[in-house]
C-alpha positions as CSV (number, residue, x, y, z in Angstrom):
1,M,12.1,-26.4,-21.5
2,D,13.9,-23.1,-22.1
3,E,16.9,-22.6,-19.7
4,K,18.7,-19.2,-19.6
5,G,21.1,-19.5,-16.7
6,N,19.1,-17.7,-14.0
7,L,15.7,-18.7,-15.3
8,I,14.0,-21.9,-16.4
9,V,10.8,-21.7,-18.4
10,N,9.0,-25.0,-18.6
11,I,6.2,-23.7,-20.8
12,K,5.3,-20.3,-22.2
13,P,1.6,-19.7,-21.8
14,T,-0.3,-17.2,-23.9
15,L,-1.3,-14.3,-21.6
16,R,-3.1,-11.0,-22.1
17,N,-1.1,-8.1,-20.7
18,P,-1.1,-9.7,-17.2
19,Y,-0.7,-8.3,-13.8
20,I,2.2,-9.8,-11.8
21,I,1.7,-10.4,-8.0
22,C,4.8,-11.2,-6.0
23,G,5.2,-12.6,-2.5
24,L,8.5,-13.6,-0.9
25,T,9.6,-15.1,2.4
26,G,12.1,-13.0,4.3
27,W,12.5,-9.8,6.1
28,V,9.0,-8.3,5.2
29,D,7.0,-11.5,5.6
30,G,5.7,-10.9,9.1
31,G,2.5,-12.8,9.7
32,E,3.2,-14.6,6.4
33,V,1.5,-11.6,4.7
34,S,3.7,-11.5,1.7
35,T,3.6,-15.2,1.0
36,G,0.0,-15.5,2.3
37,V,-1.3,-13.0,-0.3
38,V,0.3,-14.6,-3.3
39,E,-0.6,-18.1,-2.1
40,Y,-4.3,-17.1,-1.6
41,F,-4.2,-15.8,-5.2
42,I,-2.7,-19.1,-6.5
43,E,-5.3,-21.1,-4.7
44,Q,-8.3,-18.9,-5.8
45,F,-7.3,-18.8,-9.4
46,K,-5.9,-22.3,-9.6
47,G,-2.4,-21.0,-10.7
48,K,-0.2,-23.4,-12.7
49,T,3.6,-23.4,-12.5
50,F,5.4,-22.5,-15.7
51,A,8.9,-21.1,-14.7
52,E,11.4,-21.0,-11.9
53,I,14.6,-19.3,-10.8
54,P,17.2,-21.9,-9.8
55,N,18.6,-21.7,-6.3
56,S,22.3,-22.2,-6.9
57,R,23.4,-18.5,-7.5
58,Y,21.2,-16.8,-4.9
59,Y,21.5,-18.4,-1.5
60,V,24.0,-18.8,1.3
61,Y,22.5,-21.7,3.2
62,Q,24.2,-20.9,6.5
63,V,25.4,-17.5,7.7
64,P,26.6,-17.1,11.4
65,G,24.1,-15.1,13.4
66,E,21.4,-15.2,10.8
67,E,18.4,-17.4,10.3
68,S,19.4,-20.5,8.6
69,L,18.3,-21.1,5.0
70,R,19.7,-24.7,5.1
71,P,17.5,-27.1,3.0
72,I,15.2,-29.3,5.1
73,F,15.7,-33.0,4.7
74,K,13.3,-35.7,6.1
75,M,14.9,-39.0,7.0
76,Q,13.3,-42.4,7.5
77,E,15.4,-45.3,8.7
78,G,18.6,-43.9,7.1
79,L,17.0,-42.8,3.8
80,I,16.2,-39.3,2.6
81,V,12.5,-39.4,1.7
82,E,11.7,-35.7,1.4
83,T,13.6,-32.5,0.7
84,Q,12.7,-28.8,0.9
85,F,14.8,-26.2,-0.8
86,P,14.1,-22.5,-1.2
87,K,11.5,-22.1,-4.0
88,N,11.2,-19.4,-6.6
89,E,8.3,-20.3,-8.8
90,F,6.1,-18.5,-11.3
91,Y,2.5,-19.4,-11.8
92,Y,0.0,-18.2,-14.3
93,A,-3.8,-18.1,-14.4
94,V,-6.1,-17.1,-17.3
95,N,-8.9,-14.8,-16.0
96,P,-11.9,-15.1,-18.3
97,D,-13.8,-12.4,-16.3
98,S,-11.2,-9.8,-17.2
99,D,-9.2,-8.5,-20.2
100,R,-6.0,-9.2,-18.2
101,D,-4.5,-12.5,-17.0
102,L,-2.4,-13.1,-14.0
103,I,1.2,-14.1,-13.1
104,F,2.1,-15.0,-9.5
105,F,5.6,-15.2,-8.2
106,R,6.2,-17.1,-5.0
107,G,9.8,-16.7,-4.0
108,T,12.4,-16.8,-1.2
109,E,14.3,-13.5,-0.6
110,P,17.8,-14.0,-2.0
111,S,21.1,-13.8,-0.1
112,L,23.1,-12.8,-3.1
113,Y,22.8,-10.9,-6.4
114,W,19.7,-8.9,-5.5
115,E,19.7,-6.8,-8.6
116,E,20.1,-9.8,-10.9
117,Y,17.4,-11.7,-9.2
118,A,15.0,-8.7,-9.2
119,D,15.8,-8.0,-12.9
120,T,15.0,-11.7,-13.7
121,V,11.5,-11.4,-12.1
122,I,10.8,-8.1,-13.9
123,S,12.2,-9.2,-17.3
124,L,9.9,-12.3,-17.3
125,A,6.9,-10.0,-16.5
126,C,7.8,-7.6,-19.3
127,S,8.3,-10.5,-21.7
128,F,4.6,-11.2,-21.3
129,G,3.6,-7.5,-21.7
130,A,2.8,-7.1,-18.0
131,A,0.7,-4.1,-17.1
132,R,1.7,-3.7,-13.5
133,L,3.6,-5.3,-10.6
134,Y,2.1,-5.7,-7.2
135,V,4.1,-6.9,-4.2
136,S,3.0,-7.2,-0.6
137,G,4.6,-7.5,2.8
138,G,3.9,-7.6,6.6
139,V,5.8,-5.9,9.5
140,L,5.3,-6.8,13.2
141,D,3.8,-3.9,15.2
142,D,2.0,-3.3,18.5
143,T,-1.3,-2.7,16.6
144,P,-4.6,-3.7,18.1
145,Y,-5.9,-6.9,16.6
146,T,-9.5,-5.6,16.9
147,R,-8.9,-2.8,14.4
148,E,-8.2,-2.5,10.7
149,P,-4.4,-2.7,10.0
150,V,-2.5,0.3,8.7
151,I,-1.3,-0.3,5.1
152,S,1.7,1.6,3.9
153,C,2.4,2.0,0.2
154,A,5.4,2.7,-2.1
155,C,5.0,3.4,-5.8
156,T,7.1,3.6,-9.0
157,S,5.6,6.9,-10.1
158,S,3.4,9.9,-9.1
159,K,0.7,8.6,-11.4
160,V,0.4,5.3,-9.5
161,K,0.6,7.2,-6.2
162,K,-2.3,9.4,-7.2
163,E,-4.4,6.4,-7.9
164,M,-3.5,4.9,-4.5
165,E,-4.7,8.0,-2.7
166,K,-8.2,6.5,-2.9
167,Y,-7.3,3.3,-1.1
168,N,-6.8,4.4,2.5
169,V,-3.1,3.9,2.6
170,T,-0.2,5.8,4.1
171,F,2.8,6.6,1.9
172,S,6.2,5.5,3.1
173,S,8.9,8.0,3.9
174,R,11.2,5.3,5.3
175,E,15.0,5.7,5.0
176,G,17.4,2.9,5.7
177,P,18.3,-0.6,4.6
178,A,16.2,-1.7,1.6
179,T,13.6,-4.4,1.7
180,F,13.5,-6.7,-1.2
181,N,10.1,-5.4,-2.1
182,Q,11.7,-2.0,-2.7
183,M,14.3,-3.7,-4.9
184,L,11.6,-5.1,-7.0
185,L,10.0,-1.7,-7.4
186,F,13.5,-0.3,-8.3
187,A,13.8,-2.9,-11.0
188,S,10.3,-2.2,-12.2
189,K,11.0,1.5,-12.5
190,R,14.1,0.8,-14.6
191,K,12.1,-1.3,-17.0
192,N,9.3,1.3,-17.2
193,L,6.8,-1.2,-15.6
194,E,4.3,0.4,-13.2
195,G,4.5,-1.1,-9.7
196,M,3.5,-0.7,-6.1
197,S,4.1,-2.4,-2.8
198,L,1.6,-2.7,0.0
199,T,2.8,-3.5,3.5
200,A,0.4,-4.3,6.3
201,R,1.0,-4.0,10.1
202,V,0.8,-7.3,11.9
203,P,-0.2,-7.5,15.6
204,Y,2.8,-8.4,17.8
205,Y,2.9,-8.3,21.6
206,P,6.3,-9.6,22.8
207,E,5.7,-8.6,26.4
208,Y,2.9,-11.1,26.5
209,E,4.6,-13.7,24.3
210,V,1.8,-13.2,21.7
211,A,2.7,-13.2,18.0
212,L,0.7,-14.2,14.9
213,D,2.4,-16.7,12.7
214,Y,-0.3,-16.1,10.1
215,S,-2.2,-12.8,10.1
216,A,-5.4,-13.4,8.1
217,K,-6.7,-9.9,8.9
218,S,-3.6,-8.2,7.5
219,I,-3.7,-10.5,4.4
220,E,-7.3,-9.6,3.8
221,A,-6.6,-5.9,4.1
222,I,-4.2,-6.1,1.2
223,L,-6.3,-8.5,-0.8
224,A,-9.3,-6.2,-0.5
225,R,-7.4,-3.4,-2.2
226,L,-5.9,-5.6,-4.9
227,N,-9.3,-7.1,-5.6
228,N,-10.6,-3.6,-6.4
229,L,-7.4,-2.4,-8.2
230,M,-7.4,-5.4,-10.6
231,R,-11.2,-5.8,-10.7
232,L,-11.2,-9.3,-9.6
233,N,-13.8,-11.4,-7.7
234,I,-11.9,-12.9,-4.8
235,N,-13.7,-15.1,-2.3
236,F,-12.8,-14.1,1.2
237,T,-14.7,-16.9,3.0
238,E,-11.7,-18.9,4.2
239,L,-9.9,-15.7,5.4
240,N,-12.9,-14.6,7.3
241,K,-13.0,-17.9,9.1
242,E,-9.3,-17.5,10.0
243,I,-9.9,-14.0,11.2
244,K,-12.8,-15.0,13.5
245,E,-10.8,-17.9,14.9
246,T,-7.8,-15.7,15.6
247,E,-9.9,-13.0,17.3
248,R,-11.7,-15.7,19.4
249,S,-8.3,-17.0,20.7
250,L,-7.0,-13.5,21.5
251,D,-10.3,-12.5,23.2
252,L,-9.9,-15.6,25.4
253,I,-6.4,-14.4,26.4
254,R,-7.9,-11.0,27.3
255,Q,-10.5,-12.6,29.5
256,Q,-7.9,-14.7,31.3
257,N,-5.2,-11.9,31.6
258,P,-6.4,-8.5,32.9
259,E,-3.0,-6.9,32.2
260,F,-3.2,-8.0,28.6
261,N,-6.7,-6.8,28.3
262,A,-5.7,-3.4,29.7
263,Y,-2.8,-3.3,27.2
264,I,-5.1,-3.9,24.2
265,E,-7.6,-1.3,25.5
266,E,-4.8,1.3,25.6
267,L,-3.7,0.4,22.1
268,E,-7.3,0.7,20.9
269,N,-7.7,4.1,22.6
270,N,-4.6,5.5,21.0
271,Y,-5.2,3.9,17.5
272,L,-6.5,6.1,14.7
273,E,-8.6,3.8,12.5
274,T,-10.1,4.5,9.2
275,Q,-12.4,1.8,7.8
276,Y,-11.5,0.7,4.2
277,H,-14.2,1.0,1.6
278,D,-13.8,0.1,-2.0
279,P,-13.6,3.3,-4.1
280,L,-15.8,3.7,-7.1
281,N,-13.3,2.3,-9.6
282,I,-14.8,2.8,-13.0
283,S,-13.4,3.9,-16.3
284,P,-14.5,7.2,-18.1
285,K,-16.4,5.1,-20.6
286,E,-18.2,3.3,-17.8
287,G,-18.9,6.6,-16.0
288,I,-20.5,8.1,-19.2
289,K,-22.7,5.0,-19.5
290,L,-23.8,5.2,-15.9
291,A,-24.7,8.9,-16.4
292,E,-26.6,8.2,-19.6
293,D,-28.5,5.4,-17.9
294,F,-29.4,7.7,-15.0
295,L,-30.6,10.5,-17.2
296,R,-32.6,8.0,-19.3
297,T,-34.2,6.5,-16.2
298,N,-35.0,9.9,-14.7
299,K,-35.9,11.7,-17.9
300,Y,-39.7,11.9,-17.3
301,K,-39.8,12.0,-13.5
302,P,-41.1,15.2,-11.9
303,H,-38.6,17.3,-10.0
304,G,-40.7,17.1,-6.8
305,D,-42.9,14.6,-5.2
306,N,-46.2,16.2,-4.1
307,S,-48.1,13.0,-3.5
308,A,-47.8,13.3,0.3
309,G,-49.6,16.7,0.4
310,G,-48.6,19.7,2.5
């Protein structure tokens, strides 16, 4: 074990220029999108823990007027049998179907020392020669659950932004208090590590006391883009089941509540939806090969087909 104050490395795996995917609980984890995305990756790729950030420097367990971060203790007959503290864990996965491996960071947004915490995450990524940082989030919004969620994007450079123009995202012009996802991008830029954040809208209807604790559709919208960006092969079966179950439940509420149904219909009528389709994401070398294969296949074919007569 290698302990360096604000980082504990239990093992150091050999990784090939990995991508790092981050998800944190906190302000931008509406619908558990941020943590849901990274947890889906960890499960799909059977991620193994290898490092962690200790809690002691970064959390105030109780702040008046704020959501409590107090540790959760489970008691049985006067004995502590289980504890839950904030977690900040790094996982790795070797991806034999790609020339890049994967690092996943599942964390809890810190109360203190934001820059130090972010620098710790990015420094670990850079120590493995990371190629890019991806971080996701979710924000609650009165968006219709029947439509594809809007995805907003922030990037570390114009180069990354240009690439993302193919992925049906909007680009953030937000000004105000920073999210921690923005802090991670800021730390990435200072270390010359490419990075982007993707933030999905999550259906939220407080007037009808309807909120999604887990927004599978918003999670899938981000995963679909990351799947193409990193050329992975994610299985969406479980998410699709969750989406159908959520939509069945909300459809039932619409059937039983005419006011809620009228509200959703109004949202649908005012919603500008663009269906996401994976862009043709191939390298110049792959493009040349496709062109050569096409020309070779069609070399001896006549320019017109006169077999039908006329």
